Structures are given as structure tokens and as C-alpha cells.
N, C-alpha and C positions, 0 to 999 in steps of 0.2 A: 185393659181391653175387656169388653163384655162379650158374652156369647148367649144366644137364645137358640133353643132347639125345639123342634116339633117333630112328631112322628105320625104317619098315617099309613093305611093299608089299602090295597086293592087286589083284585084277582084278574088274571089275564092268561091267555094262551099264546104260544109262539112256536116256531120251528127255526132252529139256527141254520143259516146258509153257510156253505163252504166249511162244513164241520162233519167229521166222521165219528159217529157214535150215536148213542141213544137220543141225544138232544137234537139231532137232525130231524127227528120225528116230531109230529105235533104233540105238545104236552102243555101243561099249565102250572102256574105258581100262585101262591098267595103271597104277594109281594109286601114288603114293609119298607117304607121310605123314611129316612131321617134327614131333616134339613137343619143346618146350623148357620145362623147369621152371626156376624161379629161387627164390632165397632167400638170406638173409644169414647164416644159421647152419647149421653142419654138426652131425650127430649125434655121439655118442660114438665111432663108428667112423670119423669123418671123411668121412661121406657126406651129401650133400644129400638124395638119394633112392637107394634100391637099384635099379640098372638092371634087375635080374631082376623086381622087383615092378612097376616101371613098364611093362616090356614085357608082363608077364602081363596087366595091366589093358588095355593097348592091344590085345593079341591078342584078348581077349574081345570088344572092340568091333568090330574089323575082321573077325573070324570071322563075324559076323552079316551082313556086307556082301559078303564075298568070294564070287566066282562066282555072284552073284545079279543079278537085274534089279531095280535099286534102286527103280523106280517101284512095285514091289509090296511093298517093305519099309518098315515104319514107321520114322521119320515121313515117309519120302519117298513113301509112297502118297498123301499129302496135300500135303506140302511139296515144292516143286520141287527135284529132285536136282542143283542147280548145285554147282560146286566151293565157292562161298562158303557155301552152306547146309550142305554136307557137312563143311567145316572147323569150322563152329560146332557142329554136332551132335557131332562127335568130341571137341571141346573140352568140351562140357557133359557128355558121358558120362564122360570122363576125370575131371572134377571130382567126379562122383558116386562113381566107382570108387576114386579116391585120397583120398576124404574120410577124414580122420584121419592124413594124412601131415603131421606137424608140421614147420613151418619151410619148407615148399616150396609154391609155387603155380604153376599153369600160366601161363606167359608167352605162349605162342603155339602154334597148330597151323597148319602149312602143308601144303597138299594140292596135289600136282602131278597134272594130268590128262595132260600130255605133258612131254617134256623141257624145253620152253620156256614152258609156261603153268601158273601156280599161283595159288592164292588163300590168304590168311592170315587167321586169326581170332585176335585178341590180347585179353589180359585188359585190362580198363579200368585205367588208371593212377590211383592215388589220390595226391593232392597233400597234403603236410604243411602 
């Protein structure tokens, strides 16, 4: 099994709903996103996925979040903009954007809010 990983960063503000504590107030983070794809087969060029294409799709997703107040950006205008929900959102948007990439699937998306706090959303494992 092969794995390919890329990381990108963006900055955004949010306020957690249904939360009691400092994070219910408007605040911001310099987020770091790590995306890992996996697959058993490489293409004819010896690649699982082209880094350039993967980063292009990821940038398209993150550009809609960068320097925004997430509580006003769909789906976070309804969905609480927690790190967990954001990691799942990025995962699902990547799935749509990478549809048609043969042989590779998204294994996980990890989102750091700080240097020491992160949330990860993983693909469901299928058993044989």
C-alpha cells in the first residue's frame, strides 16, 4: 500500500455554538491541514496521485475558507465550525474534487487548530 501526503495552511475565524467557554467567543486560528491518500497501484508514471493535482483541489477548498469568518460560510453557517466538522468537510470536498482519480482514495484529513491540538477524519475501513 502506498501513501501520499500533502500539507497546507490557512487562517480563519469562528465561534463555537452550543459551547460554554472561551471558544464560544469569536476567535481565530492559523490552521494546518494534512491530507493523506492511499492506494495499492501506481499509474504508468509511477505515481499514486500527482501532487500538483492534489494541491490544486485542496487549494480550491481552502481558498473558500481562508481569511473568512467560518460561521458565515456554508456549511458552517449551519454546522458548528469545530475542528472535527471542518476535517470531515474538507475530506468530503476532496472526495468530490478528486472523483476520477483511479487507484487512490483519501485515507485521512487532519486539521490542526494550534500546534498541539488537531482533529482527524478518516475513511471507513472496509474488511475483506
